[in-house]
N, C-alpha and C positions, 0 to 999 in steps of 0.2 A: 211345723210339722214340714220335714223334708217328706217327699214322696220318696215312695220307697221301688227303685229298680228292681226291676224284672216282674215287676205281679202279673200274675197268673192265675188261671180258673184253681189250679192245684193249689197256690199259698190261698186264696182267699177260702174252700171248700175246707182246707187242715186250719187252718185256723179258724173259720166258724163255727167246725167241730171243736177243738177246743176250749172256743168259747163256750158251747154248749154244755160240755163233760163235766166244766170247772162251775159254769153259772146256772145251765139249766138251759134248756130250750126258748124260754121267755126273753133270757138273756139277749140271743141275736138280733141284733138288728144293723141297720147299711149305718148307722151313726158309730154301734160301738165297735163293728167291725172295721170301719173304716181308723177309727181310734187308732184298732190296734196294730193294725198295717201302716198303719201313719202317712194315711193318703185322704185325702177330700169325700166324701161321699159318692159328688157324681159321679168318680175316676170310676166306681165299682162298676155305674152300667155301660163302661165299654164292656166290663163281662158278664154281665148278670141280671135280666130283668127286673128283676126288682127281688122284696124278700121271699114270695113263697116262691119261687123257683128257685129261692137257695136253697129253700126250705128241700123243695122238691130231689132238690142235688142232695141233702144233706142224708134223710128218709134214704136214698137208695145208695148212699156209705154204708147207712147205719147198717141196709139187711144186707148189701153187699161183705159186708164185716163176718158180720154175727151169721152167713153161711161158712163162712170160711173157716168158722170156730167150730162150727157142728159135721163141718164137709166129713173129716176123718175122726172126729171123736166118739170113740170104746166100737170102733170098726174091728170083727172077728170075734168078741167077748160076746157070752152069751144074751141074750136080751133084755135080761131084765140090768144086768153089768152094763152094755152096752147104753142102757136108759139114764142109767145113773151118771156116766163117761160123761151121754151130753146133758143134761142136767149137769155137769158140772160146767163143763161149757161156754154153755148160756151165762150162769149164774156169776160167771166171770165175767162175760163179757159184761153183761149187768154193770155192775162193777167198778167197770174201768172206765165205760163210755156208758154215765147212766145218760147224757142225754141224747147223746142218738142211736139209742134203749128203749126210752124213749121212743123215738120216731117208727121207728118198728114196730112198734104195738098199733098203727093202723092198719084197717084195713089196704090193702092196694087194688080193691075189686076197682077204683074209682079214680089211682093212680099210671101212673104212666105204664106203657109195656113192659117195662122192664123191671120194674115194680113189681108191677102182675108175676112178674117170670120166676122173677125174685123171694116172692112170697109163699109160690107154689115150690119151687124150688125148699125151702121151708118146712112145708107142711112137709111134701117126698121125702124128704130126708127121717121127719118121724114115723111117717106110714111105714116105711122101710124097714127102724130098727123096730117097731112093731110087728113086720109082717108074722115070726112066732108064736103070736098070739092067736092067729087063724082070728082076726077078727073079723065082719061083712066092714063091705064098703063104707056105709055109712055105721057101723061101731066103729071102727076106725078112725073116722074124725070127729067123732064124737072123743073116744078117748085121746086125739091128739090137743080135743080144744080142755078136755081137761086138765091134760099133761101142763100145758102151756101157759091156765090158768094157774097150777098150783106155781109155778115156778116162778111166775110176774106177782103171787102174794109177795113167796120172803124174797123179790129180789127188789118190787115196794115197800114195804114194811124195814130190810133191813138196812136203803138208803133212807128210810126216819129214823132209823135209832130207836126200833119200835122192839127189838127183843134184847131188854133188859135182864132177863132168866139168866144164871149161874147154868150153863148146859148149853155144849158148845150147839151152835147154829146146825150146824152141816150136821150132825147129829144128827137133827131134828130134819132135815130137809130128806137123810134116806130114807130113816124112821117112813115120813109120808110118805116116801117114791116106793118103797118097799111094796108097804101096803096097799098103793094104790095099783102099782102093776095086778099084787097076786089076787087083789078084785077082780082085775080084769080079766082074770086068767079063770077066777073062779064066775065072771058072766060067763063068758064063751063057754062053758064046761058044763054049765046048770039049762044053755042055751039049745044043745048039744051039738054046736057047730066044732067041738074040738073031740078027742075022744079023752 
């Protein structure tokens, strides 16, 4: 095994992210990572304090990339279309980076400050897109949780090959989301919070 020259944190995290995306988060071990990088496992400790710290870095990377995808998705479109565009960006990230995506699902409340900030940005982006619905603050959180749950359901089932019927999955996603969003509008109208 020839040691790899120029080993640095960026290379380590990038390689770990690739392993996670190709083989699942469980496949990310220091031994596997060292083998991929052509170094001995103890060499990794010059850069990272162990597997838990590495997974925290991967979580931060995943949240950063997901936020970047959603930042401008659908900006300037009507509410329903903006939320559909956000959903498309969210699901594209989940399909392209299944390992990193899995790490973004953990509530960041107990994680590092950067993860809490990135989690707040993610929720904030969705709340901003839902502002035209004129939901109360609490209802907005409920709506964001529901929206993310719908997207996670499609991402999770899709990754496991669960959609075998001959109807386009993207059509199903749009059908469900449009009805969900229209249901939110109906709820607001019934409560008298909007005209």
